[in-house]
C-alpha positions in Angstrom: -31.3 -7.2 12.4 -27.8 -7.6 13.3 -25.1 -7.0 10.9 -21.1 -7.4 10.7 -18.6 -5.5 9.0 -15.4 -7.8 8.2 -13.8 -5.0 6.1 -11.0 -3.6 8.3 -9.5 -1.2 5.5 -9.0 2.1 6.2 -9.2 4.8 3.4 -5.5 7.0 2.8 -5.6 9.0 -0.3 -1.4 9.3 -1.4 -0.1 12.2 -3.2 3.4 12.1 -4.8 5.2 13.3 -7.7 6.2 12.1 -11.0 9.9 11.4 -11.0 10.5 11.5 -7.5 11.8 8.1 -5.5 8.2 6.9 -3.5 8.7 6.3 0.0 6.0 5.4 2.2 5.9 5.0 5.8 3.5 3.2 7.8 3.2 2.0 11.7 0.6 -0.7 11.6 -1.0 -1.6 15.2 -3.8 -3.3 16.1 -6.7 -1.9 18.1 -5.1 -1.3 21.2 -2.7 0.8 19.3 -0.1 -2.3 19.7 2.7 -2.8 16.8 1.8 -5.7 15.0 4.6 -8.2 13.9 5.1 -8.3 10.0 7.4 -11.0 10.0 4.6 -13.2 8.4 3.1 -11.2 6.0 3.6 -10.4 2.6 1.9 -7.5 0.7 0.5 -6.2 -2.5 0.1 -3.0 -3.7 -1.6 -2.0 -7.5 -2.6 1.4 -8.7 -5.3 1.5 -11.2 -7.1 3.7 -13.7 -10.5 4.3 -11.7 -12.2 4.4 -15.4 -10.6 1.4 -17.3 -9.4 -0.5 -14.4 -6.2 -0.6 -16.5 -3.0 -1.2 -14.2 -0.9 1.8 -14.0 1.5 1.0 -11.6 2.4 -2.8 -10.7 2.9 -4.5 -7.7 6.5 -5.2 -9.2 7.9 -1.6 -8.6 6.7 -1.4 -5.0 9.1 -2.6 -2.1 7.6 -3.8 0.7 10.5 -3.4 3.7 8.6 -5.4 7.0 9.4 -4.3 10.4 12.0 -1.6 9.1 15.2 -1.1 10.9 14.0 -4.1 13.3 11.1 -2.1 14.4 8.0 -3.9 15.1 4.8 -2.8 12.9 6.8 -0.3 10.8 6.3 -0.9 6.9 8.3 1.2 4.6 6.8 1.1 0.8 9.2 2.2 -1.9 9.3 2.8 -5.6 12.3 4.0 -8.1 11.6 7.5 -9.4 12.0 5.9 -12.7 9.0 3.7 -12.1 6.8 6.8 -11.1 6.4 7.9 -14.6 2.6 8.9 -15.3 1.1 11.5 -13.5 -3.0 11.5 -13.1 -5.3 10.3 -10.5 -5.5 6.8 -9.8 -6.9 4.5 -7.2 -4.9 1.8 -5.3 -5.2 -0.7 -2.4 -2.7 -2.2 -0.2 -3.5 -6.2 0.5 -1.9 -8.0 3.0 -1.6 -12.0 3.1 -0.9 -13.7 6.8 1.3 -16.8 5.7 1.1 -18.4 9.3 -2.2 -19.5 8.2 -3.4 -22.1 5.6 -4.7 -21.0 3.4 -3.1 -17.5 3.8 -5.3 -14.9 5.5 -5.9 -12.0 3.0 -6.8 -8.5 4.0 -7.1 -5.2 2.3 -5.8 -2.8 5.1 -5.8 0.6 3.1 -7.6 1.8 0.1 -7.9 5.3 -1.5 -7.4 7.7 -4.3 -3.5 7.7 -5.4 -2.5 10.9 -7.0 0.7 11.7 -9.0 1.5 15.4 -9.7 3.0 16.4 -12.7 7.1 17.4 -12.7 9.0 20.4 -14.8 12.4 18.3 -14.4 12.5 15.2 -16.2 
């Protein structure tokens, strides 16, 4: 029996700190390690409670800077320190939409555990 795996997502667990600015820099490459031009892509990321599936951090708090600084394949994801306001262990995924196709090609690129450590200074 043959099989095919269409799940291209990679697991990346993320740990950050409550009340700190969130900044994740990703270098996106293809299977030959060549940087992907992200110009036609849009991104969404949600962080959810694994038990209840409630949204802890909505996509709207994240900013996606594609080809940051003119560097092809560089994606910088940020969120303001005031938006990272809940500590705990959650799950997340990062989904892309390639808008050069009709309909858009949707793929989940990353998934994993999203841990927000508590902070003392508020």
